[in-house]
C-alpha positions in Angstrom: 78.9 78.4 124.8 80.5 75.1 123.7 79.2 71.8 125.1 81.8 69.4 126.3 82.0 65.7 127.1 84.0 65.1 130.2 85.2 61.6 130.7 86.4 60.8 134.2 87.0 58.1 136.8 85.3 59.7 140.0 87.9 58.2 142.4 90.8 59.9 140.5 92.0 63.0 142.3 93.1 64.6 139.0 89.6 64.0 137.5 88.0 65.6 140.6 90.3 68.7 140.3 89.4 68.9 136.6 85.7 68.7 137.3 85.9 71.4 140.0 87.8 73.5 137.5 85.1 73.1 134.8 82.4 73.8 137.3 84.2 77.0 138.6 84.4 78.2 135.0 80.7 77.6 134.4 81.5 75.2 131.5 78.6 73.3 129.9 79.6 69.6 130.1 78.2 66.1 130.2 79.9 63.9 132.7 80.7 60.3 131.7 82.2 57.6 133.9 85.1 56.2 131.8 84.7 52.6 133.2 81.0 52.2 133.4 80.5 53.8 129.9 83.9 53.2 128.3 84.7 54.7 124.9 84.4 52.3 122.0 86.9 52.0 119.2 85.1 54.3 116.9 84.9 57.1 119.5 88.6 56.6 120.3 89.5 56.8 116.6 87.7 60.1 116.2 89.1 61.6 119.4 92.6 60.6 118.6 92.4 62.2 115.2 90.8 65.3 116.7 93.4 65.6 119.5 96.5 65.6 117.2 98.4 63.4 119.6 99.6 59.8 119.0 97.5 56.9 120.2 100.1 56.0 122.9 99.3 59.3 124.6 95.8 58.0 125.3 97.1 55.2 127.6 97.1 55.6 131.3 100.7 54.7 131.8 100.6 55.0 135.5 97.6 52.7 135.9 97.7 49.3 137.4 96.2 47.6 134.3 98.8 49.2 132.1 101.6 47.8 134.3 99.9 44.4 134.8 99.7 43.9 131.0 103.3 45.1 130.6 102.3 47.5 127.9 105.3 49.7 128.0 107.2 47.3 125.7 104.2 45.8 123.9 102.7 49.0 122.6 105.8 49.6 120.4 105.1 46.4 118.5 101.3 47.1 118.1 99.7 49.0 115.2 97.6 52.1 116.0 94.4 50.0 115.3 95.6 47.3 117.7 96.2 49.9 120.4 92.8 51.5 119.8 91.1 48.1 120.1 93.0 47.5 123.3 92.0 50.9 124.8 88.3 50.1 123.9 88.4 47.0 126.1 88.9 48.7 129.4 88.3 52.3 130.5 91.0 52.0 133.1 93.6 51.8 130.3 92.5 55.3 129.0 94.3 58.3 130.3 91.9 60.6 132.1 90.3 63.0 132.3 89.4 63.6 128.7 87.7 66.8 127.6 86.0 66.4 124.2 84.4 69.1 122.1 83.4 69.3 118.5 86.8 70.5 117.4 89.3 69.3 120.1 90.2 66.7 122.6 92.4 67.3 125.6 94.0 64.3 127.3 94.9 64.6 130.9 94.3 67.7 133.0 96.7 70.6 132.4 94.9 73.7 133.6 96.5 76.2 131.2 95.4 74.0 128.2 91.9 73.7 129.6 91.7 77.4 130.3 92.7 78.2 126.7 90.2 75.7 125.4 87.3 77.2 127.4 88.2 80.7 126.2 87.8 79.7 122.5 
């Protein structure tokens, strides 16, 4: 069975649903608080590459910090490296939950995607 890293913000209802889903499937995972133990730039680089999605998909666009920093317009002018450096400064900027394995990274909780990943 695969071992996963599950990054969450415990007060987030979507994260709670995702965690309940993982537990109900009997998934083997390590739980990590995305704010108390935020991902560093190197982790983010690896995960973004492994995920196959653009850096901007890793931003929590509905979050208060994202809105307070007016990132909707600013991200377009930033390089991928600048975006990754910004993500590494604050776990609340990172879209959650994240499900990380040796071969894949899922961003956000979409149950069909997670089911497919767990069946691999």
